[in-house]
Backbone as numpy.savetxt, mean C-alpha at the origin, in Angstrom:
# Nx Ny Nz CAx CAy CAz Cx Cy Cz
3.16 2.12 -16.77 2.28 3.37 -16.81 3.17 4.66 -16.85
3.07 5.41 -17.80 3.94 6.60 -17.98 3.31 7.87 -17.55
2.01 7.90 -17.38 1.23 9.16 -17.03 1.68 9.71 -15.59
2.17 10.99 -15.50 2.50 11.60 -14.25 1.34 11.63 -13.34
0.15 11.66 -13.86 -1.09 11.67 -13.08 -1.41 10.22 -12.87
-0.84 9.62 -11.78 -0.76 8.18 -11.59 -2.19 7.64 -11.23
-2.83 8.32 -10.24 -4.12 7.91 -9.76 -5.13 9.10 -9.86
-6.26 8.82 -10.45 -7.21 9.92 -10.61 -8.52 9.28 -10.30
-9.26 9.88 -9.25 -10.65 9.45 -9.05 -11.59 10.56 -9.26
-12.75 10.21 -9.87 -13.80 11.25 -10.17 -15.02 10.80 -9.53
-15.57 11.62 -8.60 -16.85 11.45 -8.00 -17.05 10.00 -7.50
-15.98 9.54 -6.87 -15.93 8.10 -6.49 -16.79 7.80 -5.26
-17.71 6.82 -5.45 -18.66 6.45 -4.30 -18.70 4.96 -4.09
-18.89 4.60 -2.82 -19.09 3.15 -2.54 -20.14 3.01 -1.44
-21.27 2.38 -1.73 -22.37 2.09 -0.82 -22.51 0.67 -0.62
-22.59 0.25 0.72 -22.88 -1.11 1.06 -24.24 -1.33 1.51
-24.86 -2.50 1.30 -26.23 -2.71 1.80 -26.03 -3.98 2.73
-26.17 -3.57 4.03 -25.94 -4.67 5.07 -27.12 -4.47 6.12
-28.33 -4.68 5.61 -29.48 -4.39 6.44 -29.80 -2.92 6.40
-28.81 -2.00 6.50 -28.96 -0.60 6.38 -27.99 -0.17 5.36
-28.21 0.97 4.74 -27.26 1.52 3.71 -26.09 2.20 4.35
-24.88 1.83 3.99 -23.73 2.43 4.53 -22.92 3.06 3.31
-22.83 4.36 3.36 -22.06 5.04 2.33 -20.59 5.20 2.84
-19.76 4.28 2.40 -18.41 4.24 2.91 -17.54 5.20 2.28
-17.71 5.53 0.89 -17.02 6.60 0.21 -18.03 7.42 -0.49
-17.79 8.76 -0.30 -18.87 9.64 -0.82 -18.28 10.78 -1.76
-18.27 10.39 -3.02 -17.93 11.44 -4.00 -16.48 12.03 -3.97
-15.52 11.13 -3.93 -14.11 11.66 -3.83 -13.50 11.89 -5.14
-13.02 13.18 -5.27 -12.20 13.60 -6.47 -10.76 13.75 -5.92
-9.86 12.97 -6.57 -8.48 13.07 -6.09 -7.55 12.72 -7.14
-6.42 13.46 -7.13 -5.25 13.18 -8.02 -4.08 12.91 -7.21
-3.39 11.80 -7.54 -2.10 11.48 -6.92 -1.10 11.31 -8.03
0.03 12.01 -7.95 1.00 11.97 -8.97 2.13 10.96 -8.68
2.83 10.61 -9.72 3.85 9.61 -9.61 4.91 10.03 -8.62
5.33 9.12 -7.68 6.43 9.37 -6.88 5.95 9.91 -5.50
4.68 10.04 -5.24 4.20 10.60 -3.98 4.36 9.61 -2.88
4.57 10.07 -1.60 4.67 9.32 -0.39 3.51 9.88 0.53
2.33 9.36 0.35 1.08 9.78 0.86 0.44 8.90 1.92
-0.09 9.52 3.04 -0.79 8.78 3.99 -2.26 9.28 4.03
-3.16 8.26 4.03 -4.64 8.41 4.16 -4.99 8.17 5.62
-5.49 9.12 6.37 -5.76 8.98 7.75 -7.18 9.29 8.13
-7.62 8.95 9.23 -8.93 9.17 9.67 -9.42 8.18 10.67
-10.45 8.39 11.48 -10.85 7.50 12.50 -11.42 6.20 11.84
-11.62 5.19 12.73 -12.19 3.94 12.24 -13.54 4.17 11.61
-13.75 3.48 10.46 -15.07 3.63 9.85 -15.06 4.86 8.89
-13.95 5.57 8.63 -13.96 6.73 7.83 -13.93 6.49 6.36
-13.60 5.18 5.96 -13.58 4.87 4.58 -12.09 4.65 4.04
-11.09 4.62 4.84 -9.73 4.53 4.41 -9.45 3.21 3.62
-9.82 2.11 4.22 -9.57 0.74 3.56 -10.37 0.61 2.38
-11.73 1.05 2.46 -12.54 1.02 1.25 -11.98 1.77 0.06
-11.40 2.93 0.37 -10.88 3.70 -0.69 -9.64 3.08 -1.29
-8.79 2.48 -0.44 -7.68 1.83 -1.03 -8.11 0.61 -1.95
-9.12 -0.13 -1.47 -9.66 -1.20 -2.24 -10.24 -0.77 -3.56
-10.79 0.39 -3.57 -11.44 0.98 -4.85 -10.32 1.33 -5.81
-9.32 2.05 -5.32 -8.29 2.49 -6.31 -7.39 1.33 -6.78
-7.40 0.22 -6.09 -6.63 -0.93 -6.53 -7.38 -1.92 -7.35
-8.70 -1.62 -7.45 -9.51 -2.54 -8.26 -10.04 -3.78 -7.45
-9.70 -3.83 -6.16 -10.09 -4.96 -5.30 -11.56 -4.90 -5.02
-12.13 -3.62 -5.11 -13.61 -3.46 -4.96 -14.13 -2.62 -6.07
-15.37 -2.70 -6.30 -15.94 -1.93 -7.50 -16.85 -0.87 -6.95
-16.64 0.39 -7.49 -17.37 1.55 -7.01 -18.89 1.45 -7.34
-19.68 2.11 -6.55 -21.10 2.25 -6.75 -21.29 3.24 -7.90
-20.52 4.31 -7.83 -20.58 5.38 -8.86 -19.18 6.04 -8.95
-18.93 6.73 -10.09 -17.74 7.38 -10.30 -16.78 6.39 -10.97
-15.48 6.88 -11.09 -14.47 6.06 -11.76 -13.14 6.27 -11.18
-12.20 5.24 -11.56 -10.81 5.35 -11.12 -9.99 5.06 -12.32
-9.00 6.03 -12.56 -8.04 5.94 -13.66 -6.65 5.70 -12.97
-5.95 4.71 -13.53 -4.56 4.51 -13.05 -3.68 4.66 -14.35
-2.82 5.63 -14.30 -2.02 5.82 -15.43 -2.73 6.10 -16.74
-3.92 6.73 -16.50 -4.85 7.16 -17.70 -5.74 6.06 -18.06
-5.67 4.85 -17.48 -6.49 3.85 -17.84 -7.67 3.60 -16.86
-8.82 3.50 -17.29 -9.99 3.34 -16.32 -10.14 1.87 -15.99
-9.93 1.56 -14.70 -9.96 0.18 -14.31 -11.32 -0.43 -14.36
-12.31 0.36 -14.27 -13.69 -0.11 -14.25 -14.06 -0.73 -15.67
-13.27 -0.41 -16.67 -13.59 -0.95 -18.06 -12.79 -2.24 -18.36
-12.00 -2.68 -17.44 -11.19 -3.89 -17.69 -12.01 -5.05 -17.40
-11.74 -6.20 -18.13 -12.28 -7.48 -17.84 -11.69 -8.03 -16.48
-12.20 -9.11 -15.95 -11.70 -9.68 -14.69 -10.16 -10.08 -14.91
-9.89 -10.80 -15.98 -8.51 -11.28 -16.18 -7.59 -10.11 -16.44
-8.07 -9.09 -17.17 -7.28 -7.95 -17.55 -6.92 -7.18 -16.29
-7.92 -7.06 -15.36 -7.74 -6.28 -14.12 -6.77 -7.11 -13.21
-6.89 -8.38 -13.12 -6.01 -9.15 -12.33 -4.57 -9.02 -12.82
-4.37 -9.21 -14.07 -3.03 -8.94 -14.64 -2.52 -7.59 -14.45
-3.29 -6.50 -14.48 -2.96 -5.14 -14.32 -2.52 -4.98 -12.91
-3.19 -5.50 -11.94 -2.80 -5.39 -10.43 -1.46 -6.09 -10.30
-1.39 -7.29 -10.85 -0.12 -8.09 -10.66 1.17 -7.30 -11.16
0.96 -6.54 -12.23 2.11 -5.88 -12.90 2.35 -4.46 -12.39
1.33 -3.79 -11.88 1.41 -2.35 -11.60 1.20 -1.94 -10.13
0.65 -2.88 -9.24 0.37 -2.48 -7.90 0.91 -3.54 -6.99
1.65 -3.04 -5.95 2.16 -3.95 -4.86 1.35 -3.63 -3.57
1.14 -4.68 -2.91 0.37 -4.56 -1.62 1.12 -4.98 -0.40
0.96 -4.11 0.66 1.53 -4.43 1.99 0.45 -4.40 3.02
0.32 -5.55 3.76 -0.83 -5.75 4.67 -0.38 -5.64 6.09
-1.28 -5.35 7.01 -1.05 -5.28 8.41 -0.64 -6.66 8.87
-1.19 -7.72 8.45 -0.91 -9.12 8.88 0.13 -9.78 8.11
0.91 -9.04 7.25 2.01 -9.55 6.44 1.62 -10.27 5.25
0.67 -11.38 5.47 0.15 -12.19 4.37 1.26 -12.95 3.68
2.24 -13.37 4.32 3.26 -14.25 3.75 2.82 -15.71 3.80
3.30 -16.44 2.84 3.00 -17.88 2.79 3.85 -18.60 3.65
3.32 -19.22 4.77 4.23 -19.76 5.92 5.13 -20.93 5.41
4.75 -21.66 4.42 5.60 -22.81 4.05 6.69 -22.39 3.11
6.72 -21.16 2.60 7.71 -20.72 1.72 8.78 -19.92 2.38
10.07 -19.96 1.93 11.10 -19.13 2.44 10.89 -17.62 2.04
11.68 -16.84 2.63 11.65 -15.34 2.18 11.80 -15.20 0.75
12.84 -15.94 0.21 13.13 -15.85 -1.22 11.86 -16.31 -2.06
11.23 -17.39 -1.66 10.06 -17.96 -2.46 8.88 -16.97 -2.30
8.68 -16.40 -1.09 7.49 -15.47 -0.99 7.72 -14.26 -1.92
8.92 -13.78 -2.07 9.19 -12.56 -2.79 9.09 -12.89 -4.34
9.54 -14.10 -4.68 9.60 -14.41 -6.12 8.21 -14.88 -6.67
7.34 -15.12 -5.84 6.00 -15.76 -6.30 5.39 -14.90 -7.35
5.22 -13.57 -7.23 4.63 -12.79 -8.25 5.36 -12.83 -9.53
6.71 -12.91 -9.48 7.52 -13.05 -10.76 7.28 -14.38 -11.38
6.98 -15.39 -10.68 6.68 -16.65 -11.31 5.37 -16.45 -12.12
4.40 -15.79 -11.45 3.18 -15.52 -12.24 3.41 -14.68 -13.46
4.34 -13.85 -13.44 4.70 -12.95 -14.64 5.50 -13.80 -15.72
5.90 -15.02 -15.37 6.70 -15.79 -16.30 8.13 -15.39 -16.45
8.72 -14.78 -15.43 10.12 -14.48 -15.41 10.97 -15.65 -15.18
12.01 -15.87 -15.86 12.87 -17.10 -15.68 13.52 -17.10 -14.34
13.97 -18.32 -13.91 14.46 -18.45 -12.59 15.69 -17.69 -12.21
16.61 -17.55 -13.18 17.86 -16.81 -12.95 17.53 -15.40 -12.68
16.72 -14.74 -13.49 16.43 -13.35 -13.31 15.56 -13.14 -11.96
14.70 -14.10 -11.68 13.94 -14.01 -10.44 14.98 -13.96 -9.26
15.84 -14.86 -9.18 16.77 -15.01 -8.08 17.68 -13.78 -7.97
18.06 -13.27 -9.05 18.87 -11.98 -9.08 18.08 -10.85 -8.43
16.80 -10.71 -8.86 15.94 -9.65 -8.40 15.67 -9.82 -6.92
15.42 -11.04 -6.43 15.14 -11.32 -5.07 16.32 -10.94 -4.13
17.54 -11.28 -4.61 18.66 -11.02 -3.79 18.96 -9.46 -3.73
18.64 -8.78 -4.87 18.68 -7.30 -4.87 17.72 -6.75 -3.85
16.56 -7.24 -3.84 15.48 -6.74 -2.86 15.82 -7.10 -1.49
16.28 -8.31 -1.19 16.56 -8.66 0.14 17.72 -7.78 0.74
18.71 -7.47 -0.24 19.82 -6.60 0.20 19.23 -5.17 0.49
18.25 -4.76 -0.28 17.63 -3.40 -0.10 16.95 -3.27 1.23
16.28 -4.31 1.61 15.51 -4.32 2.87 16.26 -4.83 4.05
17.55 -5.08 3.82 18.47 -5.50 4.98 18.30 -6.98 5.41
17.85 -7.84 4.57 17.60 -9.23 4.99 18.32 -10.27 4.08
19.46 -9.86 3.54 20.21 -10.72 2.63 20.57 -12.06 3.32
20.68 -12.06 4.60 21.04 -13.25 5.37 19.89 -14.11 5.76
18.69 -13.68 5.36 17.40 -14.43 5.69 16.70 -14.92 4.39
17.49 -15.20 3.39 16.95 -15.60 2.10 16.14 -16.92 2.21
16.74 -17.87 2.97 16.27 -19.24 3.06 15.43 -19.48 4.28
15.07 -18.38 5.06 14.34 -18.39 6.31 12.78 -18.37 6.00
12.02 -19.21 6.70 10.57 -19.18 6.57 10.05 -18.13 7.65
8.81 -17.66 7.31 8.21 -16.57 8.21 8.16 -16.83 9.57
7.97 -18.19 10.00 7.77 -18.49 11.36 9.07 -18.18 12.20
10.19 -18.15 11.51 11.50 -17.81 12.09 11.89 -16.36 12.04
11.04 -15.54 11.60 11.29 -14.13 11.45 10.53 -13.36 12.45
11.12 -12.14 12.88 10.41 -11.27 13.79 9.32 -10.55 12.98
8.45 -9.80 13.68 7.38 -8.98 13.00 8.00 -8.00 11.98
8.98 -7.30 12.48 9.68 -6.36 11.58 10.30 -7.00 10.39
10.94 -8.14 10.56 11.50 -8.85 9.47 10.46 -9.38 8.50
9.36 -9.85 8.96 8.29 -10.31 8.12 7.76 -9.11 7.26
7.66 -7.95 7.83 7.13 -6.84 7.06 8.13 -6.32 6.08
9.38 -6.49 6.32 10.43 -6.16 5.32 10.34 -7.12 4.22
10.12 -8.39 4.42 9.91 -9.32 3.42 8.63 -8.98 2.54
7.55 -8.53 3.22 6.40 -8.12 2.59 6.54 -6.90 1.71
7.46 -5.91 2.15 7.84 -4.75 1.32 8.59 -5.22 0.17
9.57 -6.09 0.31 10.31 -6.74 -0.86 9.42 -7.35 -1.80
8.43 -8.13 -1.36 7.48 -8.90 -2.23 6.63 -7.83 -3.07
6.23 -6.78 -2.38 5.43 -5.77 -3.03 6.16 -5.08 -4.18
7.42 -4.96 -3.96 8.24 -4.31 -5.01 8.78 -5.18 -6.12
8.59 -6.47 -5.93 9.21 -7.50 -6.83 8.86 -7.34 -8.27
7.61 -6.97 -8.60 7.13 -6.83 -9.93 7.51 -5.41 -10.50
8.21 -4.64 -9.79 8.53 -3.21 -10.13 7.25 -2.49 -10.45
6.28 -2.43 -9.49 4.98 -1.79 -9.73 5.21 -0.26 -9.69
4.18 0.40 -10.19 4.10 1.88 -10.15 3.69 2.34 -8.83
2.79 1.47 -8.08 2.10 1.92 -6.90 2.33 0.82 -5.90
2.64 1.30 -4.63 2.69 0.36 -3.49 1.50 0.94 -2.54
0.59 0.06 -2.28 -0.54 0.38 -1.31 -0.31 -0.41 0.01
-0.24 0.31 1.02 0.07 -0.23 2.38 -1.13 0.10 3.26
-1.75 -0.95 3.79 -2.96 -0.90 4.67 -2.49 -1.19 6.12
-2.28 -0.14 6.93 -1.97 -0.19 8.31 -0.59 -1.10 8.47
0.40 -0.79 7.67 1.64 -1.72 7.67 2.36 -1.75 8.95
2.17 -0.74 9.89 2.97 -0.78 11.13 2.16 -1.11 12.37
0.88 -1.51 12.13 -0.03 -1.78 13.28 0.45 -2.78 14.27
1.18 -3.83 13.74 1.66 -4.94 14.58 3.10 -4.80 14.99
3.68 -3.62 14.81 5.07 -3.43 15.13 5.25 -2.43 16.27
6.36 -2.53 17.01 6.72 -1.41 18.01 7.20 -0.26 17.33
7.23 0.82 18.11 7.62 2.17 17.45 8.95 2.22 16.88
9.94 1.56 17.54 11.30 1.57 16.94 11.36 0.84 15.56
10.75 -0.33 15.54 10.73 -1.18 14.27 9.95 -0.42 13.32
8.83 0.20 13.68 8.01 0.95 12.77 8.77 2.12 12.06
9.50 2.86 12.99 10.31 3.93 12.41 11.30 3.45 11.39
11.97 2.37 11.78 13.10 1.86 10.80 12.47 1.46 9.54
11.31 0.72 9.58 10.63 0.31 8.35 10.13 1.51 7.47
9.55 2.49 8.19 9.10 3.57 7.46 10.24 4.48 6.81
11.39 4.56 7.46 12.57 5.22 6.85 13.00 4.44 5.67
13.06 3.11 5.77 13.49 2.28 4.66 12.54 2.52 3.49
11.24 2.54 3.68 10.28 2.67 2.55 10.40 4.06 1.95
10.68 5.09 2.79 10.77 6.47 2.36 12.03 6.55 1.43
13.08 5.88 1.82 14.32 5.84 0.98 14.08 5.11 -0.31
13.43 4.00 -0.26 13.07 3.26 -1.52 12.16 4.14 -2.38
11.24 4.78 -1.84 10.37 5.76 -2.64 11.28 6.81 -3.38
12.18 7.37 -2.69 13.11 8.38 -3.32 14.03 7.72 -4.39
14.47 6.55 -4.18 15.48 5.90 -5.09 14.74 5.25 -6.24
13.55 4.73 -6.17 12.92 4.05 -7.26 11.87 4.85 -7.94
11.29 5.89 -7.25 10.19 6.72 -7.82 8.89 5.96 -7.71
8.83 4.81 -6.96 7.56 4.17 -6.73 6.66 5.02 -5.90
5.35 4.98 -6.18 4.44 5.80 -5.33 3.82 4.95 -4.14
4.09 5.50 -2.91 3.57 4.78 -1.76 2.31 5.47 -1.25
1.36 4.70 -0.96 0.11 5.28 -0.39 -0.23 4.41 0.82
-0.37 5.01 1.93 -0.59 4.32 3.19 -2.02 4.61 3.73
-2.72 3.66 4.33 -3.94 3.80 5.12 -3.37 3.58 6.57
-3.62 4.55 7.46 -2.99 4.36 8.78 -3.67 5.17 9.90
-3.45 4.65 11.10 -3.74 5.43 12.30 -2.42 5.89 13.00
-1.34 5.53 12.53 -0.04 5.63 13.16 0.58 7.05 12.94
0.81 7.71 14.08 1.46 9.05 13.87 2.78 9.04 13.27
3.54 7.96 13.44 4.93 7.79 12.83 4.79 7.86 11.31
3.71 7.23 10.78 3.47 7.27 9.29 3.13 8.67 8.87
2.21 9.31 9.66 1.74 10.63 9.35 2.97 11.71 9.32
3.94 11.52 10.24 4.98 12.44 10.38 5.91 12.38 9.16
6.10 11.10 8.58 7.10 10.90 7.55 6.29 11.12 6.13
5.00 11.07 6.17 4.33 11.24 4.83 4.58 12.64 4.32
4.76 12.76 3.00 4.92 14.09 2.41 3.58 14.81 2.08
2.51 13.91 2.08 1.13 14.43 1.81 0.26 13.64 2.80
-0.68 14.41 3.43 -1.64 13.81 4.33 -3.06 14.10 3.90
-3.79 13.02 3.65 -5.12 13.11 3.28 -6.02 12.60 4.39
-6.96 13.42 4.93 -7.79 12.98 5.99 -9.16 12.72 5.52
-9.69 11.54 5.87 -11.07 11.05 5.52 -11.88 11.07 6.74
-13.11 11.55 6.58 -14.16 11.44 7.57 -15.47 11.22 6.96
-16.17 10.20 7.44 -17.51 9.87 6.83 -17.46 9.74 5.34
-16.29 9.17 4.77 -16.15 8.85 3.37 -15.79 10.04 2.47
-15.41 11.21 3.10 -15.10 12.33 2.32 -13.70 12.85 2.67
-12.90 13.43 1.80 -11.68 14.00 2.15 -11.96 15.37 2.79
-11.54 15.50 4.05 -11.83 16.79 4.79 -10.57 17.68 4.85
-9.44 17.09 4.53 -8.13 17.87 4.55 -7.15 17.25 3.64
-6.33 18.11 2.96 -5.24 17.73 2.06 -4.11 18.51 2.24
-3.15 18.01 3.02 -1.99 18.88 3.53 -0.68 18.32 2.99
0.34 19.21 2.74 1.64 18.77 2.41 2.64 19.55 3.13
3.88 18.99 3.31 5.00 19.59 3.90 4.74 20.20 5.28
5.13 21.43 5.49 5.06 22.10 6.72 3.57 22.44 7.11
2.67 22.31 6.12 1.27 22.55 6.45 0.60 21.42 7.17
1.20 20.26 7.21 0.59 19.05 7.81 0.32 19.32 9.29
-0.88 18.89 9.65 -1.25 18.82 11.06 -1.50 17.35 11.40
-0.97 16.83 12.36 -1.03 15.41 12.77 -2.36 15.26 13.63
-3.47 14.71 13.12 -4.68 14.59 13.93 -4.56 13.64 15.15
-5.21 13.96 16.16 -5.28 13.07 17.36 -6.45 12.09 17.17
-6.13 10.97 16.47 -7.17 9.99 16.32 -7.05 8.71 17.00
-7.93 7.85 16.97 -7.81 6.62 17.69 -6.89 5.65 17.01
-6.53 4.56 17.68 -5.63 3.52 17.08 -4.20 3.64 17.49
-3.99 4.10 18.74 -2.58 4.21 19.24 -1.98 2.72 19.32
-0.65 2.75 19.13 -0.02 1.42 19.30 -0.12 0.88 20.79
-0.07 -0.38 20.87 -0.24 -0.99 22.19 0.80 -0.54 23.25
2.02 -0.27 22.77 3.02 0.18 23.60 2.92 1.70 24.01
1.97 2.39 23.33 1.87 3.77 23.66 0.50 4.02 24.41
-0.25 2.97 24.65 -1.56 3.08 25.31 -1.31 3.24 26.84
């Protein structure tokens, strides 16, 4: 995707029917450019995760549209959308989502196997990524033998394996202590600067908010603040880390 306007949403809405009507996202117009390091914040139920799911094509909007690199994902077939996500979007989850029976190397190279990349190139890329995230000595280690911070570093490497344009991270530091969180975020910020990949976080964590270059606040499914640089104000919202409670 070459378009500098990497993510564009127009009047994006998502309504769920669960006995009662829940308007999770309400008419969001947003532009995110290539290379941003952006955090989406807001109280529980504000629509953060729903919005991430919509811009990644994991969920379908009730109204409006999403364009990634100028392509409207709502017009893609199921297979086309799946391939598009595989090649252009990397995901980092709160619970790591590593495959427990696979080593760090095998977890990272999995998406490249789906892309049909040959074994030699896969292994070269994996070792580059493990070196980038400081885990070159854990290549043959399974997730059960890794700390929480190490698991999330493997997850970051896996998200980057396909050389995506976008990394979407849903509460990536929620299960980590503040020291490990800070180290992981500094590493991701450095990778953002070195690779130009766009990082978008959904978070309650003030450490993420402090490091983000752009802060989008969602309340009741709407963007209520869009701040950058010195203009950022870190909201006092719920979801403190356990060690800070």
